[in-house]
N, C-alpha and C positions, 0 to 999 in steps of 0.2 A: 558569937554564935553562928550565923549568917557566913561569914565570911570563914572558921574553922571548918566548917563543913561543905560549902564548895573546895575547898583547899585539899580536904582530903577527896570528898569525890572524884577529884585531877589526879591528884597524890595516884588512887585504884585504878582510875581509867589509863592510868600509864603506864603501872603496873602491869597490867591483866594484859596489854596492848604488846607486851613482851612475849606474851601467854606462847605455848605453841601453839600451829596454825592447825584447824579444823581441815582433816581432807578434802574435804570438797572445794577448800574455797585454795588449794594448792596448783600450780599450773607447771601441765605439762612444759617438760623440757626435751625439745625437738630432738628425735632423731630420725636418722641417713636408712629409711626403708630399704634402700640399695644390699643395706647389712645383712637380710635375708634371703636375700633376691638366689644365696644356690643353696634353701633350702626347699623341700620340696613341700607338699601341701600336706600332707599328715607330720612333718618334722616343726613348719608352719602353727599349724594348728597347736601339737604339742605343746612348743616352748611355750606359747600365745597364753596358754591354759594355765602354767607354771608361773609367767611372768604377774597375768593376772593374780592367780594365790598368794603368790606373792605381794601383792603391793596392796590383797585384801590382810592380809597377815598385817601388814605394817601399818597401813591406815586403820586396822583396832586398838594395835599398839599404839600408833603418838595419840588417837582418839583418851586411849587411857592417860598417856602421859599431859594433854592438851583438860584434863578435871585433875589432876594432880596437882598441876602449872593452878588453875586456879584455887586450889583449898589452900595450897603453901601460900600465894603470895598473898591470901588473907591475912594465914597463922604466922612467916615472917617477911613477909613484906617482896619474895624471889623467888617467881618463877624457875620447879627445879631442872626442870628436864632444859631449861636453858646450861644452870650452873654447872650442871655434869656431862654439857655435850649427851641428849636424850633425843633432839630432839630430830625429827627423823623425817623431812622435810623433804629433802634433799632427794632423798631413797624415792620416798614417791613422786617427785616430780621425774625424776629418769624411768620410773617403772611406769610411770602413765604414760611420756614420751615413747618408750620401747609398743605397751599395747598401740596405742596410737598405730607407729609408725609400721606392727607386722596385722593389722588390723586394713589395710596402705596396700602392701605389699600382697595382701591375701584375695583383698576385692582384684588390683591387675593381673594374679594369676588365673585368675575366674577361681579358686577352691569352694 
């Protein structure tokens, strides 16, 4: 019995580890702040606000996928977002990098 529950626990941990990642644990992908050099301060702030809003929206969708993965893994043994290609980790990482680059450009320009 102990051997069965240990094996089951291990299987659950492996399955859950392939679920969608929480947005807060996704590392940003570096973006070049020089890409924003041509923008005025107002354009930079507007662009940053738009990317931040997109990041919030994508992060909320990722959180929902994460919860769905936990349920689907327990029910059918497979995280649905990975199977359906709905993991948004890459988009979150890119947008986090853009926000950081825009913040740096805003700071460097004294906006």
